[in-house]
RODO-2510 file (C-alpha; in nm, 4 decimals, decimal comma):
residues 446
     n   res          X          Y          Z
     1     m     4,1961     3,6344     2,4589
     2     p     3,9286     3,3711     2,3669
     3     d     4,1817     3,1810     2,1584
     4     d     4,4175     3,1625     2,4517
     5     t     4,1385     3,0287     2,6734
     6     k     4,0496     2,7589     2,4246
     7     v     4,4079     2,6550     2,3879
     8     e     4,4439     2,6370     2,7634
     9     e     4,1252     2,4246     2,7991
    10     s     4,2314     2,1858     2,5297
    11     t     4,5682     2,1556     2,6922
    12     q     4,4095     2,0742     3,0250
    13     k     4,1877     1,8093     2,8651
    14     t     4,4790     1,6522     2,6927
    15     e     4,6720     1,6471     3,0177
    16     q     4,3760     1,4850     3,1925
    17     k     4,3505     1,2201     2,9255
    18     s     4,7219     1,1544     2,9287
    19     a     4,7387     1,1371     3,3092
    20     p     4,7288     0,7696     3,4218
    21     t     4,4583     0,6557     3,6578
    22     q     4,5317     0,4983     3,9904
    23     p     4,4723     0,1397     3,8754
    24     e     4,6937     0,1966     3,5755
    25     q     4,9697     0,3153     3,8019
    26     a     4,9375    -0,0065     3,9948
    27     r     4,9840    -0,2242     3,6858
    28     p     5,3007    -0,4142     3,6496
    29     q     5,5896    -0,2608     3,4641
    30     a     5,5503    -0,5082     3,1836
    31     a     5,1963    -0,4048     3,1227
    32     q     5,3016    -0,0434     3,1030
    33     r     5,5570    -0,1330     2,8369
    34     d     5,2835    -0,2998     2,6365
    35     a     5,0616     0,0085     2,6596
    36     p     5,0274     0,2211     2,3473
    37     a     5,2633     0,5310     2,3213
    38     q     5,1220     0,8613     2,4468
    39     p     5,1204     1,1700     2,2243
    40     p     5,4038     1,4261     2,2881
    41     p     5,3234     1,7284     2,5123
    42     p     5,2500     2,0533     2,3410
    43     p     5,5459     2,2963     2,3002
    44     k     5,6117     2,5499     2,5789
    45     r     5,5271     2,9088     2,5238
    46     p     5,8050     3,1738     2,4985
    47     f     5,9294     3,3525     2,8170
    48     a     5,8030     3,6895     2,6989
    49     q     5,4550     3,5438     2,6467
    50     r     5,4606     3,3855     2,9937
    51     a     5,5844     3,7130     3,1441
    52     r     5,3059     3,9113     2,9808
    53     r     5,0560     3,6552     3,0992
    54     y     5,1990     3,6808     3,4592
    55     v     5,1813     4,0577     3,4483
    56     r     4,8186     4,0464     3,3288
    57     r     4,7254     3,7995     3,5970
    58     h     4,9262     3,9578     3,8874
    59     p     4,9686     4,3341     3,8261
    60     g     4,9947     4,4126     4,2002
    61     r     5,2828     4,1746     4,2546
    62     v     5,4687     4,3149     3,9556
    63     l     5,4262     4,6724     4,0771
    64     l     5,5399     4,5743     4,4237
    65     g     5,8489     4,4051     4,2793
    66     i     5,9337     4,7103     4,0715
    67     v     5,9029     4,9346     4,3753
    68     a     6,1174     4,6948     4,5798
    69     l     6,3790     4,6841     4,3048
    70     v     6,3911     5,0649     4,2893
    71     l     6,4210     5,0896     4,6661
    72     v     6,7026     4,8342     4,6669
    73     a     6,8832     5,0309     4,3959
    74     i     6,8392     5,3574     4,5841
    75     g     6,9530     5,1917     4,9059
    76     g     7,2561     5,0490     4,7292
    77     v     7,3502     5,3906     4,5933
    78     l     7,3049     5,5529     4,9341
    79     l     7,5058     5,2759     5,0994
    80     w     7,7843     5,3183     4,8455
    81     m     7,7828     5,6951     4,8964
    82     y     7,7938     5,6486     5,2736
    83     l     8,0739     5,3940     5,2661
    84     s     8,2798     5,6140     5,0321
    85     s     8,2258     5,9261     5,2459
    86     y     8,4667     5,8210     5,5228
    87     e     8,7819     5,6263     5,5964
    88     s     8,8371     5,4402     5,9203
    89     t     9,0986     5,2178     6,0799
    90     d     9,1435     5,0200     6,3981
    91     d     9,5210     5,0753     6,3936
    92     a     9,5067     5,3909     6,6057
    93     q     9,5877     5,4904     6,9617
    94     v     9,5976     5,7881     7,1915
    95     d     9,9326     5,9650     7,1757
    96     g    10,0896     6,2452     7,3772
    97     h    10,3959     6,3768     7,5534
    98     l    10,5713     6,1431     7,7945
    99     n    10,8109     6,3596     7,9968
   100     l    11,1034     6,1696     8,1463
   101     i    11,2204     6,3407     8,4660
   102     s    11,5870     6,3225     8,5641
   103     p    11,8127     6,5281     8,7957
   104     r    12,0326     6,8040     8,6579
   105     i    12,2942     6,7583     8,9300
   106     a    12,4387     6,4692     9,1255
   107     g    12,3023     6,4151     9,4725
   108     t    12,1530     6,1864     9,7347
   109     v    11,7741     6,1594     9,7551
   110     v    11,6371     6,2764    10,0909
   111     g    11,2675     6,2937    10,0010
   112     v    11,0221     6,1440     9,7498
   113     y    10,6715     6,2913     9,7504
   114     v    10,4847     6,1110     9,4689
   115     e    10,3864     5,7603     9,3705
   116     n    10,2823     5,5968     9,0473
   117     e     9,9411     5,7041     8,9106
   118     a     9,9545     6,0254     9,1169
   119     f     9,8301     6,3416     8,9447
   120     v    10,0733     6,6338     8,9646
   121     k    10,0604     6,9983     8,8630
   122     p    10,3386     7,2212     8,7281
   123     g    10,5753     7,3362     9,0026
   124     q    10,4822     7,0593     9,2445
   125     v    10,7861     6,9182     9,4304
   126     l    10,8566     6,5589     9,3312
   127     v    11,1972     6,4766     9,4825
   128     d    11,4432     6,6491     9,7200
   129     l    11,8201     6,6043     9,6998
   130     d    12,0632     6,6715     9,9859
   131     p    12,1387     7,0484     9,9564
   132     r    12,4277     7,0835    10,2052
   133     d    12,7135     7,0470     9,9578
   134     y    12,5541     7,3007     9,7275
   135     k    12,5000     7,5490    10,0120
   136     v    12,8737     7,5362    10,0864
   137     a    12,9505     7,5864     9,7176
   138     l    12,7159     7,8849     9,7153
   139     e    12,8986     8,0432    10,0097
   140     q    13,2348     7,9890     9,8411
   141     a    13,1088     8,1490     9,5228
   142     a    12,9748     8,4459     9,7189
   143     g    13,3148     8,4914     9,8874
   144     a    13,4972     8,4732     9,5538
   145     r    13,2665     8,7404     9,4193
   146     q    13,3380     8,9724     9,7122
   147     e    13,7109     8,9183     9,6617
   148     a    13,6848     9,0016     9,2941
   149     l    13,4857     9,3174     9,3726
   150     a    13,7474     9,4279     9,6259
   151     a    14,0288     9,3759     9,3741
   152     l    13,8341     9,5778     9,1196
   153     r    13,7767     9,8633     9,3640
   154     a    14,1485     9,8645     9,4488
   155     e    14,2470     9,8720     9,0820
   156     n    13,9989    10,1317     8,9614
   157     p    14,1983    10,4392     9,0921
   158     s    14,5166    10,3192     8,9227
   159     v    14,4000    10,4370     8,5825
   160     p    14,3557    10,8073     8,6716
   161     i    14,6717    10,7905     8,8844
   162     t    14,8653    10,6541     8,5911
   163     v    14,7189    10,9177     8,3600
   164     t    14,8170    11,1958     8,6030
   165     t    15,1650    11,0521     8,6553
   166     t    15,2351    11,0199     8,2862
   167     q    15,1095    11,3698     8,2189
   168     s    15,3336    11,5029     8,4981
   169     t    15,6293    11,3103     8,3584
   170     i    15,5671    11,4519     8,0135
   171     s    15,5392    11,8035     8,1516
   172     t    15,8625    11,7604     8,3507
   173     g    16,0343    11,6268     8,0445
   174     e    15,9196    11,9174     7,8367
   175     a    16,0505    12,1585     8,1061
   176     d    16,3822    11,9740     8,1196
   177     v    16,4137    12,0032     7,7431
   178     l    16,3495    12,3762     7,7605
   179     v    16,6089    12,4173     8,0398
   180     a    16,8580    12,2069     7,8491
   181     e    16,7990    12,4050     7,5322
   182     k    16,8610    12,7305     7,7225
   183     a    17,1727    12,5817     7,8844
   184     v    17,3018    12,4809     7,5407
   185     s    17,2343    12,8321     7,4149
   186     a    17,4195    12,9817     7,7131
   187     a    17,7089    12,7415     7,6691
   188     q    17,7206    12,8251     7,3021
   189     q    17,7400    13,1940     7,3830
   190     e    18,0053    13,1268     7,6473
   191     y    18,2074    12,9289     7,3983
   192     e    18,1822    13,2017     7,1396
   193     a    18,2859    13,4606     7,4030
   194     r    18,5854    13,2510     7,5010
   195     q    18,6819    13,2213     7,1381
   196     a    18,6597    13,6010     7,1048
   197     d    18,8758    13,6410     7,4128
   198     l    19,1250    13,3965     7,2667
   199     r    19,1479    13,5897     6,9461
   200     s    19,1931    13,9145     7,1400
   201     t    19,4683    13,7734     7,3599
   202     e    19,6358    13,6164     7,0607
   203     a    19,6407    13,9552     6,8898
   204     q    19,7799    14,1233     7,1994
   205     n    20,0340    13,8416     7,2380
   206     a    20,1449    13,8838     6,8786
   207     k    20,1941    14,2592     6,9346
   208     a    20,3875    14,1922     7,2570
   209     q    20,6103    13,9412     7,0816
   210     r    20,6771    14,1859     6,8024
   211     d    20,7567    14,4543     7,0628
   212     v    21,0137    14,2240     7,2164
   213     e    21,1705    14,1670     6,8801
   214     r    21,1799    14,5425     6,8130
   215     y    21,3211    14,6288     7,1566
   216     r    21,5832    14,3508     7,1510
   217     p    21,8247    14,5250     6,9048
   218     l    21,7612    14,8573     7,0738
   219     a    21,8477    14,7084     7,4085
   220     a    22,1623    14,5590     7,2602
   221     k    22,2648    14,9089     7,1368
   222     e    22,1557    15,0459     7,4708
   223     e    21,9271    15,2842     7,2963
   224     v    21,6615    15,1831     7,5463
   225     s    21,7148    15,1076     7,9053
   226     k    21,7401    14,7602     8,0368
   227     q    21,4367    14,8254     8,2491
   228     q    21,2196    14,9153     7,9508
   229     f    21,3330    14,6031     7,7675
   230     d    21,2534    14,3842     8,0675
   231     a    20,9107    14,5433     8,0900
   232     v    20,8463    14,4644     7,7237
   233     v    20,9669    14,1077     7,7713
   234     a    20,7474    14,0692     8,0795
   235     t    20,4508    14,2036     7,8922
   236     a    20,5104    13,9550     7,6103
   237     e    20,5402    13,6662     7,8511
   238     s    20,2229    13,7815     8,0265
   239     q    20,0384    13,7998     7,6948
   240     a    20,1612    13,4521     7,6077
   241     a    20,0288    13,3219     7,9394
   242     t    19,7039    13,5034     7,8756
   243     v    19,6739    13,3297     7,5411
   244     d    19,7249    12,9911     7,7052
   245     a    19,4625    13,0795     7,9643
   246     a    19,2228    13,1919     7,6908
   247     r    19,2768    12,8684     7,5009
   248     a    19,2104    12,6706     7,8153
   249     a    18,8931    12,8721     7,8715
   250     v    18,7858    12,7973     7,5144
   251     e    18,8388    12,4263     7,5733
   252     v    18,6434    12,4456     7,8970
   253     a    18,3617    12,6311     7,7227
   254     l    18,3611    12,3714     7,4431
   255     r    18,3397    12,0849     7,6915
   256     s    18,0606    12,2672     7,8744
   257     l    17,8784    12,3142     7,5423
   258     d    17,9132    11,9439     7,4668
   259     e    17,7812    11,8581     7,8117
   260     r    17,4826    12,0896     7,7663
   261     r    17,4131    11,9360     7,4287
   262     a    17,4320    11,5869     7,5796
   263     q    17,1948    11,6958     7,8539
   264     l    16,9589    11,8350     7,5927
   265     t    16,9685    11,5071     7,4006
   266     q    16,9042    11,3150     7,7218
   267     a    16,6147    11,5420     7,8144
   268     r    16,4630    11,5007     7,4705
   269     t    16,5038    11,1214     7,4937
   270     r    16,3305    11,1132     7,8310
   271     l    16,0488    11,3294     7,6951
   272     a    16,0017    11,1059     7,3900
   273     e    16,0054    10,7990     7,6129
   274     a    15,7467    10,9533     7,8456
   275     q    15,5270    11,0520     7,5515
   276     q    15,5461    10,7022     7,4008
   277     n    15,5008    10,5141     7,7269
   278     a    15,2147    10,7286     7,8571
   279     p    14,9394    10,5658     7,6447
   280     r    15,0954    10,2234     7,6961
   281     q    15,0992    10,2622     8,0719
   282     t    14,7413    10,3865     8,0648
   283     a    14,6361    10,0975     7,8412
   284     s    14,8136     9,8522     8,0706
   285     r    14,6285     9,9865     8,3725
   286     q    14,3008     9,9825     8,1836
   287     a    14,3657     9,6229     8,0809
   288     t    14,4313     9,5361     8,4428
   289     v    14,1035     9,7002     8,5416
   290     q    13,9221     9,5123     8,2651
   291     t    14,0768     9,1900     8,3920
   292     r    13,9437     9,2684     8,7368
   293     q    13,6027     9,3415     8,5871
   294     a    13,6127     9,0112     8,4000
   295     n    13,7007     8,8358     8,7222
   296     v    13,3971     8,9963     8,8831
   297     v    13,1733     8,8804     8,5979
   298     s    13,3178     8,5299     8,6206
   299     a    13,2678     8,5268     8,9967
   300     e    12,9076     8,6424     8,9558
   301     a    12,8503     8,3684     8,6976
   302     r    12,9880     8,1071     8,9367
   303     l    12,7669     8,2493     9,2096
   304     h    12,4643     8,2288     8,9806
   305     q    12,5558     7,8719     8,8873
   306     a    12,5881     7,7831     9,2560
   307     r    12,2418     7,9262     9,3194
   308     l    12,1026     7,7284     9,0289
   309     n    12,2643     7,4078     9,1530
   310     l    12,1129     7,4687     9,4954
   311     s    11,7712     7,5227     9,3365
   312     y    11,8129     7,1985     9,1401
   313     t    11,8107     7,0041     9,4672
   314     k    11,4325     7,0461     9,4556
   315     i    11,3034     6,8558     9,1521
   316     v    10,9601     6,9856     9,0498
   317     a    10,7065     6,8788     8,7908
   318     p    10,7480     7,0763     8,4678
   319     v    10,4024     6,9855     8,3336
   320     e    10,0641     6,8623     8,4449
   321     g    10,0075     6,4905     8,4208
   322     v    10,0102     6,1462     8,5806
   323     i    10,3193     5,9851     8,7363
   324     s    10,4370     5,6555     8,5897
   325     n    10,7462     5,4328     8,5879
   326     k    10,8784     5,5706     8,9204
   327     t    11,2115     5,4164     9,0179
   328     v    11,3557     5,6722     9,2635
   329     e    11,3729     5,6009     9,6359
   330     v    11,5060     5,7797     9,9459
   331     g    11,8808     5,7308     9,9946
   332     q    11,9469     5,6653     9,6284
   333     r    12,2517     5,8352     9,4757
   334     l    12,1549     5,9986     9,1479
   335     q    12,3669     6,1205     8,8599
   336     p    12,2730     6,3930     8,6090
   337     g    12,0445     6,2537     8,3411
   338     e    11,9497     5,9385     8,5346
   339     e    11,5798     5,8645     8,4788
   340     m    11,3710     5,8775     8,7968
   341     l    11,0107     5,8801     8,6753
   342     a    10,7888     5,9835     8,3871
   343     i    10,4948     6,2223     8,3633
   344     s    10,2256     6,1397     8,1121
   345     q    10,0611     6,4632     8,0070
   346     t     9,6826     6,4582     8,0075
   347     a     9,6068     6,8055     7,8793
   348     d     9,8023     6,7895     7,5524
   349     i     9,7103     6,4658     7,3737
   350     w     9,6186     6,3636     7,0211
   351     i     9,5376     6,0558     6,8148
   352     t     9,7882     5,8785     6,5931
   353     a     9,6034     5,6753     6,3294
   354     n     9,7986     5,4545     6,0882
   355     f     9,5929     5,4632     5,7691
   356     k     9,6768     5,2598     5,4628
   357     e     9,8228     5,4626     5,1807
   358     t     9,5214     5,3683     4,9664
   359     q     9,2966     5,5466     5,2187
   360     l     9,4733     5,8827     5,1914
   361     r     9,3602     5,9790     4,8427
   362     r     9,0907     6,2223     4,9616
   363     m     9,2152     6,2871     5,3158
   364     r     9,3106     6,6472     5,3970
   365     p     9,4019     6,8407     5,7152
   366     g     9,0997     6,9963     5,8827
   367     q     8,8480     6,7242     5,7993
   368     s     8,6155     6,6179     6,0813
   369     v     8,6809     6,2924     6,2635
   370     d     8,4638     6,0771     6,4887
   371     i     8,6758     5,8904     6,7418
   372     s     8,5369     5,5806     6,9086
   373     v     8,7195     5,5103     7,2369
   374     d     8,7289     5,1419     7,3273
   375     a     8,7791     5,2094     7,6995
   376     f     8,4692     5,4279     7,7408
   377     g     8,2388     5,3167     7,4621
   378     e     8,1984     5,6831     7,3697
   379     t     8,2552     5,8802     7,0540
   380     l     8,4661     6,1950     7,0655
   381     h     8,5054     6,4512     6,7923
   382     g     8,8252     6,5790     6,6411
   383     y     8,9879     6,6905     6,3188
   384     v     9,2801     6,5910     6,1016
   385     e     9,5833     6,7975     6,2023
   386     a     9,8496     6,6688     5,9651
   387     l     9,9659     6,3726     5,7613
   388     g    10,2878     6,1997     5,8586
   389     g    10,6187     6,2743     5,6922
   390     a    10,7156     5,9081     5,6389
   391     t    10,5565     5,5666     5,6574
   392     g    10,5938     5,3510     5,9619
   393     a    10,8130     5,1075     5,7695
   394     r    11,0700     5,3756     5,6876
   395     t    11,0901     5,5013     6,0464
   396     s    11,1151     5,1544     6,1994
   397     l    11,4328     5,0162     6,3518
   398     l    11,4969     4,7947     6,0491
   399     p    11,3472     4,9653     5,7419
   400     p    11,2865     4,7458     5,4354
   401     e    11,5423     4,7396     5,1550
   402     n    11,3303     4,7441     4,8417
   403     a    11,6346     4,7458     4,6141
   404     t    11,6862     4,3716     4,6644
   405     g    11,5659     4,1209     4,4102
   406     n    11,3005     3,9626     4,6353
   407     y    11,0880     4,2786     4,6478
   408     v    10,7194     4,2249     4,7253
   409     k    10,4864     4,5222     4,7153
   410     v    10,3084     4,5744     5,0462
   411     v    10,0505     4,8409     5,1190
   412     q    10,2192     5,0857     5,3574
   413     r    10,0666     5,2762     5,6457
   414     l    10,1184     5,6458     5,7111
   415     p    10,0646     5,7983     6,0573
   416     v     9,7960     6,0675     6,0594
   417     r     9,7759     6,3081     6,3529
   418     i     9,4220     6,3776     6,4739
   419     g     9,3519     6,6486     6,7280
   420     l     9,0579     6,6688     6,9666
   421     k     8,8158     6,9559     6,9438
   422     p     8,7952     7,1857     7,2486
   423     g     8,5955     7,0441     7,5382
   424     e     8,5940     6,6844     7,4123
   425     d     8,7836     6,5436     7,7117
   426     p     8,7155     6,7879     7,9971
   427     h     8,8022     6,5396     8,2726
   428     h     9,1239     6,4191     8,1038
   429     r     9,0235     6,0552     8,1024
   430     l     9,2204     5,9655     7,7920
   431     r     9,5578     5,8064     7,8526
   432     i     9,8504     5,7611     7,6203
   433     g     9,8348     5,4244     7,4429
   434     m     9,4564     5,3702     7,4589
   435     s     9,3058     5,2065     7,1503
   436     v     9,0610     5,4090     6,9434
   437     e     8,8883     5,3787     6,6061
   438     p     8,8818     5,7077     6,4138
   439     k     8,6435     5,7704     6,1276
   440     v     8,7499     6,0554     5,8970
   441     w     8,4641     6,2192     5,7039
   442     l     8,6105     6,2923     5,3627
   443     n     8,3308     6,5217     5,2479
   444     s     8,3688     6,7616     5,5390
   445     h     8,5387     7,0868     5,4462
   446     p     8,8639     7,1786     5,6224
***
């Protein structure tokens, strides 16, 4: 330490000697050139030596600097941790359901009960259409239904009637077959009896003819009287006539048997026809009844449709919201599907934030979100519901074709759906399309 002081004092003396006085400074430049050369300044001390000297001379300043440097480092780390703990974007807006209201039937407007910016509730009447045409259609449908019911009631008894009739026909046919079978049996017996009679008369005729032949020579010899011979001849002729009569009776019996057999065949045919047609007739009547029933169902459907069409003349609000883009007026003729107005729902809304794809690395559904609303200057609270299924570029009207040779990589944006926590917008002040700035806290647990 003493050596350093001596060196410093000698240095100061040398500097004082080498410093020019005021008169010398005022000398002309030529005189200064003629002055003897000054000795060179002493060499500078190293930086480490100067630093140690500064620390020894100013320990408080050094300590304060170290503390400041540590605080700056800690602040930098905390700032980096804070900035990396969230992702935010200004490309975000309030989104929701925009219900376009249109008529379901054609009609003329006779009443409009809302205006733009009006708040409506579900079931509130918005527009009335002229109902007179649809009332007439309803009455016609009701009359057609009554007619169909009457036709069904008239046709219903036909099925049991048909069943009874067919059963009676079958029973009659069976009885006719039995009668015909008995008649055939009787005719068969009659035929056999006639054949027996024919054989008997033929035998008697043969005997009578032989008697004539035996009596003829006797009569010629007058061994028997003429009267006896005539009696024998008469008997033979009578037996011959009897044979002819018996043959005729056999033929009559045969024809009667054939007739009875034909009648039996006819009776059996009628019975088979009745048995086959009975289920068909019943099925036909049942089909007719089912047709009548179908007509009733169709008439009821048309009646129900007529009632619906009449109810459609009153157009009501399906949801709760605010009216916008109203174009309907009294006297206007509307067609089904023609847009009349829109209802912007206020109860079911969310935030659509278009984050860059580089911001989605740590983003997950369920993370907390702070939502700054530009219109109110307030911050609402929500949560990440879901990440989009495709980037905005791919779902645009003209998506990019990256397969071309002039491809340039561009950071894409993916829509992220953010829902509001319960009670965040109790007065439904948010409107679809409002600008917001969401801040997603990445360290929050879903």
